[in-house]
N, CA, C and O atoms as a GROMACS GRO file, in nm:
protein
  320
    1UNK      N    1   8.290   4.218   9.333
    1UNK     CA    2   8.157   4.272   9.328
    1UNK      C    3   8.062   4.170   9.387
    1UNK      O    4   8.067   4.051   9.355
    2UNK      N    5   7.976   4.218   9.472
    2UNK     CA    6   7.876   4.131   9.533
    2UNK      C    7   7.739   4.180   9.492
    2UNK      O    8   7.709   4.299   9.497
    3UNK      N    9   7.654   4.085   9.451
    3UNK     CA   10   7.521   4.118   9.405
    3UNK      C   11   7.420   4.028   9.476
    3UNK      O   12   7.441   3.908   9.490
    4UNK      N   13   7.312   4.088   9.521
    4UNK     CA   14   7.207   4.012   9.586
    4UNK      C   15   7.078   4.032   9.509
    4UNK      O   16   7.038   4.144   9.477
    5UNK      N   17   7.013   3.918   9.479
    5UNK     CA   18   6.885   3.923   9.408
    5UNK      C   19   6.781   3.858   9.498
    5UNK      O   20   6.800   3.746   9.545
    6UNK      N   21   6.674   3.927   9.521
    6UNK     CA   22   6.566   3.874   9.603
    6UNK      C   23   6.445   3.852   9.514
    6UNK      O   24   6.399   3.942   9.444
    7UNK      N   25   6.395   3.730   9.517
    7UNK     CA   26   6.280   3.693   9.435
    7UNK      C   27   6.162   3.667   9.528
    7UNK      O   28   6.171   3.586   9.620
    8UNK      N   29   6.053   3.735   9.504
    8UNK     CA   30   5.933   3.718   9.584
    8UNK      C   31   5.829   3.644   9.500
    8UNK      O   32   5.764   3.703   9.414
    9UNK      N   33   5.815   3.515   9.527
    9UNK     CA   34   5.717   3.436   9.452
    9UNK      C   35   5.670   3.321   9.539
    9UNK      O   36   5.731   3.288   9.641
   10UNK      N   37   5.561   3.260   9.496
   10UNK     CA   38   5.508   3.144   9.567
   10UNK      C   39   5.585   3.020   9.523
   10UNK      O   40   5.652   3.023   9.419
   11UNK      N   41   5.577   2.913   9.598
   11UNK     CA   42   5.642   2.789   9.554
   11UNK      C   43   5.592   2.742   9.417
   11UNK      O   44   5.669   2.690   9.337
   12UNK      N   45   5.464   2.760   9.392
   12UNK     CA   46   5.407   2.722   9.261
   12UNK      C   47   5.472   2.804   9.149
   12UNK      O   48   5.507   2.748   9.044
   13UNK      N   49   5.487   2.934   9.169
   13UNK     CA   50   5.550   3.019   9.068
   13UNK      C   51   5.696   2.981   9.047
   13UNK      O   52   5.744   2.979   8.934
   14UNK      N   53   5.766   2.951   9.155
   14UNK     CA   54   5.907   2.911   9.143
   14UNK      C   55   5.918   2.780   9.068
   14UNK      O   56   6.007   2.764   8.984
   15UNK      N   57   5.830   2.685   9.097
   15UNK     CA   58   5.831   2.557   9.027
   15UNK      C   59   5.811   2.575   8.877
   15UNK      O   60   5.884   2.516   8.797
   16UNK      N   61   5.713   2.656   8.840
   16UNK     CA   62   5.688   2.681   8.698
   16UNK      C   63   5.805   2.753   8.633
   16UNK      O   64   5.842   2.720   8.520
   17UNK      N   65   5.863   2.850   8.702
   17UNK     CA   66   5.975   2.926   8.647
   17UNK      C   67   6.095   2.836   8.621
   17UNK      O   68   6.164   2.851   8.520
   18UNK      N   69   6.121   2.741   8.711
   18UNK     CA   70   6.234   2.650   8.696
   18UNK      C   71   6.203   2.533   8.603
   18UNK      O   72   6.293   2.456   8.569
   19UNK      N   73   6.078   2.520   8.562
   19UNK     CA   74   6.041   2.413   8.469
   19UNK      C   75   6.026   2.277   8.536
   19UNK      O   76   6.038   2.174   8.469
   20UNK      N   77   6.002   2.276   8.664
   20UNK     CA   78   5.985   2.150   8.736
   20UNK      C   79   5.843   2.098   8.717
   20UNK      O   80   5.750   2.177   8.703
   21UNK      N   81   5.826   1.967   8.716
   21UNK     CA   82   5.691   1.911   8.695
   21UNK      C   83   5.602   1.934   8.817
   21UNK      O   84   5.651   1.945   8.929
   22UNK      N   85   5.474   1.941   8.792
   22UNK     CA   86   5.377   1.958   8.900
   22UNK      C   87   5.341   1.819   8.953
   22UNK      O   88   5.272   1.742   8.887
   23UNK      N   89   5.388   1.788   9.072
   23UNK     CA   90   5.364   1.657   9.132
   23UNK      C   91   5.267   1.665   9.249
   23UNK      O   92   5.261   1.573   9.331
   24UNK      N   93   5.191   1.773   9.258
   24UNK     CA   94   5.099   1.788   9.371
   24UNK      C   95   4.990   1.681   9.370
   24UNK      O   96   4.952   1.634   9.477
   25UNK      N   97   4.941   1.641   9.254
   25UNK     CA   98   4.838   1.536   9.248
   25UNK      C   99   4.896   1.403   9.294
   25UNK      O  100   4.830   1.328   9.366
   26UNK      N  101   5.018   1.373   9.253
   26UNK     CA  102   5.084   1.250   9.295
   26UNK      C  103   5.109   1.253   9.446
   26UNK      O  104   5.090   1.153   9.515
   27UNK      N  105   5.152   1.367   9.497
   27UNK     CA  106   5.177   1.381   9.639
   27UNK      C  107   5.048   1.362   9.719
   27UNK      O  108   5.048   1.292   9.821
   28UNK      N  109   4.939   1.422   9.673
   28UNK     CA  110   4.810   1.405   9.741
   28UNK      C  111   4.767   1.259   9.742
   28UNK      O  112   4.715   1.209   9.843
   29UNK      N  113   4.788   1.190   9.631
   29UNK     CA  114   4.753   1.048   9.622
   29UNK      C  115   4.837   0.965   9.719
   29UNK      O  116   4.784   0.880   9.790
   30UNK      N  117   4.967   0.990   9.723
   30UNK     CA  118   5.056   0.915   9.811
   30UNK      C  119   5.023   0.939   9.958
   30UNK      O  120   5.024   0.846  10.038
   31UNK      N  121   4.996   1.063   9.994
   31UNK     CA  122   4.960   1.095  10.132
   31UNK      C  123   4.830   1.026  10.170
   31UNK      O  124   4.818   0.971  10.280
   32UNK      N  125   4.733   1.027  10.081
   32UNK     CA  126   4.606   0.959  10.107
   32UNK      C  127   4.625   0.809  10.125
   32UNK      O  128   4.566   0.749  10.214
   33UNK      N  129   4.708   0.749  10.040
   33UNK     CA  130   4.736   0.605  10.050
   33UNK      C  131   4.809   0.573  10.180
   33UNK      O  132   4.778   0.472  10.244
   34UNK      N  133   4.902   0.656  10.219
   34UNK     CA  134   4.974   0.634  10.345
   34UNK      C  135   4.878   0.644  10.463
   34UNK      O  136   4.887   0.564  10.557
   35UNK      N  137   4.786   0.740  10.460
   35UNK     CA  138   4.688   0.753  10.569
   35UNK      C  139   4.602   0.628  10.579
   35UNK      O  140   4.575   0.580  10.689
   36UNK      N  141   4.558   0.575  10.463
   36UNK     CA  142   4.476   0.454  10.464
   36UNK      C  143   4.553   0.337  10.524
   36UNK      O  144   4.498   0.262  10.606
   37UNK      N  145   4.678   0.321  10.484
   37UNK     CA  146   4.758   0.210  10.535
   37UNK      C  147   4.786   0.224  10.684
   37UNK      O  148   4.784   0.125  10.758
   38UNK      N  149   4.813   0.344  10.728
   38UNK     CA  150   4.838   0.366  10.871
   38UNK      C  151   4.712   0.335  10.951
   38UNK      O  152   4.719   0.268  11.054
   39UNK      N  153   4.598   0.382  10.903
   39UNK     CA  154   4.472   0.354  10.973
   39UNK      C  155   4.445   0.204  10.979
   39UNK      O  156   4.403   0.152  11.082
   40UNK      N  157   4.469   0.133  10.869
   40UNK     CA  158   4.445  -0.011  10.865
   40UNK      C  159   4.540  -0.084  10.960
   40UNK      O  160   4.498  -0.178  11.029
   41UNK      N  161   4.665  -0.043  10.965
   41UNK     CA  162   4.762  -0.111  11.051
   41UNK      C  163   4.741  -0.076  11.198
   41UNK      O  164   4.768  -0.160  11.284
   42UNK      N  165   4.696   0.043  11.228
   42UNK     CA  166   4.675   0.080  11.367
   42UNK      C  167   4.561   0.001  11.430
   42UNK      O  168   4.561  -0.022  11.551
   43UNK      N  169   4.463  -0.039  11.350
   43UNK     CA  170   4.355  -0.120  11.406
   43UNK      C  171   4.404  -0.262  11.435
   43UNK      O  172   4.346  -0.329  11.520
   44UNK      N  173   4.508  -0.308  11.368
   44UNK     CA  174   4.561  -0.442  11.391
   44UNK      C  175   4.657  -0.446  11.510
   44UNK      O  176   4.679  -0.553  11.567
   45UNK      N  177   4.714  -0.334  11.548
   45UNK     CA  178   4.812  -0.331  11.656
   45UNK      C  179   4.749  -0.268  11.780
   45UNK      O  180   4.695  -0.158  11.775
   46UNK      N  181   4.758  -0.340  11.888
   46UNK     CA  182   4.706  -0.284  12.014
   46UNK      C  183   4.812  -0.191  12.072
   46UNK      O  184   4.931  -0.212  12.048
   47UNK      N  185   4.771  -0.091  12.148
   47UNK     CA  186   4.869   0.000  12.210
   47UNK      C  187   4.969  -0.073  12.300
   47UNK      O  188   5.085  -0.033  12.309
   48UNK      N  189   4.924  -0.181  12.366
   48UNK     CA  190   5.014  -0.257  12.452
   48UNK      C  191   5.127  -0.320  12.371
   48UNK      O  192   5.243  -0.316  12.412
   49UNK      N  193   5.093  -0.378  12.256
   49UNK     CA  194   5.195  -0.440  12.172
   49UNK      C  195   5.291  -0.335  12.116
   49UNK      O  196   5.412  -0.359  12.107
   50UNK      N  197   5.238  -0.220  12.079
   50UNK     CA  198   5.320  -0.114  12.024
   50UNK      C  199   5.424  -0.067  12.126
   50UNK      O  200   5.542  -0.053  12.094
   51UNK      N  201   5.381  -0.044  12.249
   51UNK     CA  202   5.472   0.001  12.354
   51UNK      C  203   5.573  -0.109  12.386
   51UNK      O  204   5.690  -0.080  12.410
   52UNK      N  205   5.528  -0.234  12.388
   52UNK     CA  206   5.618  -0.346  12.416
   52UNK      C  207   5.728  -0.355  12.310
   52UNK      O  208   5.844  -0.378  12.342
   53UNK      N  209   5.692  -0.336  12.182
   53UNK     CA  210   5.791  -0.339  12.075
   53UNK      C  211   5.891  -0.225  12.090
   53UNK      O  212   6.011  -0.245  12.072
   54UNK      N  213   5.843  -0.106  12.123
   54UNK     CA  214   5.932   0.008  12.140
   54UNK      C  215   6.027  -0.014  12.256
   54UNK      O  216   6.146   0.015  12.246
   55UNK      N  217   5.974  -0.067  12.366
   55UNK     CA  218   6.056  -0.087  12.486
   55UNK      C  219   6.160  -0.197  12.464
   55UNK      O  220   6.273  -0.186  12.512
   56UNK      N  221   6.125  -0.302  12.391
   56UNK     CA  222   6.221  -0.410  12.369
   56UNK      C  223   6.338  -0.361  12.284
   56UNK      O  224   6.452  -0.402  12.305
   57UNK      N  225   6.311  -0.274  12.190
   57UNK     CA  226   6.420  -0.219  12.110
   57UNK      C  227   6.510  -0.133  12.196
   57UNK      O  228   6.633  -0.141  12.186
   58UNK      N  229   6.452  -0.051  12.282
   58UNK     CA  230   6.531   0.036  12.368
   58UNK      C  231   6.615  -0.043  12.466
   58UNK      O  232   6.732  -0.011  12.487
   59UNK      N  233   6.558  -0.148  12.526
   59UNK     CA  234   6.632  -0.229  12.622
   59UNK      C  235   6.743  -0.305  12.551
   59UNK      O  236   6.853  -0.316  12.605
   60UNK      N  237   6.717  -0.357  12.434
   60UNK     CA  238   6.820  -0.428  12.358
   60UNK      C  239   6.934  -0.338  12.320
   60UNK      O  240   7.050  -0.377  12.327
   61UNK      N  241   6.902  -0.216  12.280
   61UNK     CA  242   7.006  -0.121  12.242
   61UNK      C  243   7.090  -0.082  12.364
   61UNK      O  244   7.212  -0.068  12.354
   62UNK      N  245   7.025  -0.066  12.478
   62UNK     CA  246   7.099  -0.032  12.600
   62UNK      C  247   7.192  -0.145  12.641
   62UNK      O  248   7.306  -0.121  12.682
   63UNK      N  249   7.144  -0.268  12.631
   63UNK     CA  250   7.227  -0.383  12.667
   63UNK      C  251   7.346  -0.396  12.572
   63UNK      O  252   7.458  -0.424  12.615
   64UNK      N  253   7.323  -0.375  12.444
   64UNK     CA  254   7.431  -0.381  12.345
   64UNK      C  255   7.536  -0.273  12.373
   64UNK      O  256   7.655  -0.299  12.365
   65UNK      N  257   7.491  -0.153  12.405
   65UNK     CA  258   7.583  -0.044  12.436
   65UNK      C  259   7.663  -0.075  12.562
   65UNK      O  260   7.782  -0.046  12.569
   66UNK      N  261   7.597  -0.133  12.664
   66UNK     CA  262   7.666  -0.169  12.788
   66UNK      C  263   7.776  -0.272  12.761
   66UNK      O  264   7.888  -0.259  12.812
   67UNK      N  265   7.745  -0.374  12.679
   67UNK     CA  266   7.845  -0.475  12.645
   67UNK      C  267   7.961  -0.414  12.567
   67UNK      O  268   8.076  -0.450  12.588
   68UNK      N  269   7.930  -0.322  12.478
   68UNK     CA  270   8.033  -0.254  12.400
   68UNK      C  271   8.127  -0.177  12.492
   68UNK      O  272   8.249  -0.179  12.473
   69UNK      N  273   8.071  -0.108  12.591
   69UNK     CA  274   8.152  -0.033  12.686
   69UNK      C  275   8.237  -0.126  12.773
   69UNK      O  276   8.352  -0.094  12.804
   70UNK      N  277   8.182  -0.241  12.812
   70UNK     CA  278   8.258  -0.337  12.892
   70UNK      C  279   8.378  -0.390  12.813
   70UNK      O  280   8.488  -0.400  12.868
   71UNK      N  281   8.358  -0.422  12.688
   71UNK     CA  282   8.469  -0.471  12.604
   71UNK      C  283   8.574  -0.362  12.589
   71UNK      O  284   8.694  -0.389  12.599
   72UNK      N  285   8.531  -0.240  12.566
   72UNK     CA  286   8.624  -0.130  12.552
   72UNK      C  287   8.703  -0.104  12.679
   72UNK      O  288   8.824  -0.078  12.674
   73UNK      N  289   8.636  -0.109  12.793
   73UNK     CA  290   8.705  -0.086  12.921
   73UNK      C  291   8.803  -0.199  12.952
   73UNK      O  292   8.914  -0.173  13.000
   74UNK      N  293   8.764  -0.323  12.925
   74UNK     CA  294   8.855  -0.434  12.955
   74UNK      C  295   8.977  -0.428  12.862
   74UNK      O  296   9.088  -0.459  12.905
   75UNK      N  297   8.957  -0.388  12.738
   75UNK     CA  298   9.071  -0.375  12.646
   75UNK      C  299   9.161  -0.261  12.689
   75UNK      O  300   9.283  -0.272  12.677
   76UNK      N  301   9.104  -0.153  12.738
   76UNK     CA  302   9.184  -0.038  12.779
   76UNK      C  303   9.264  -0.067  12.907
   76UNK      O  304   9.375  -0.016  12.922
   77UNK      N  305   9.210  -0.146  12.998
   77UNK     CA  306   9.279  -0.174  13.124
   77UNK      C  307   9.381  -0.285  13.112
   77UNK      O  308   9.478  -0.287  13.188
   78UNK      N  309   9.364  -0.378  13.016
   78UNK     CA  310   9.461  -0.487  13.004
   78UNK      C  311   9.582  -0.447  12.922
   78UNK      O  312   9.690  -0.505  12.942
   79UNK      N  313   9.570  -0.352  12.832
   79UNK     CA  314   9.684  -0.309  12.748
   79UNK      C  315   9.744  -0.182  12.806
   79UNK      O  316   9.688  -0.074  12.792
   80UNK      N  317   9.860  -0.197  12.872
   80UNK     CA  318   9.926  -0.081  12.930
   80UNK      C  319  10.061  -0.061  12.871
   80UNK      O  320  10.132   0.032  12.908
   0.00000   0.00000   0.00000
């Protein structure tokens, strides 16, 4: 036997029905605090520095991957 139940309710109603705590005030506080911290940190970082940091990570990861492939290829060609 197969049974399907469809419940039409808002997230707030579902939360109350399941007995989950209301954390919307905490969530609003955390989001506000995160916005403040992001705004404060963005004024300290120049766009040039931000892009330079992103690019250095990408270049380092590419170089690491290239070395990994070189080691793998040399191991594959020497062991026959």
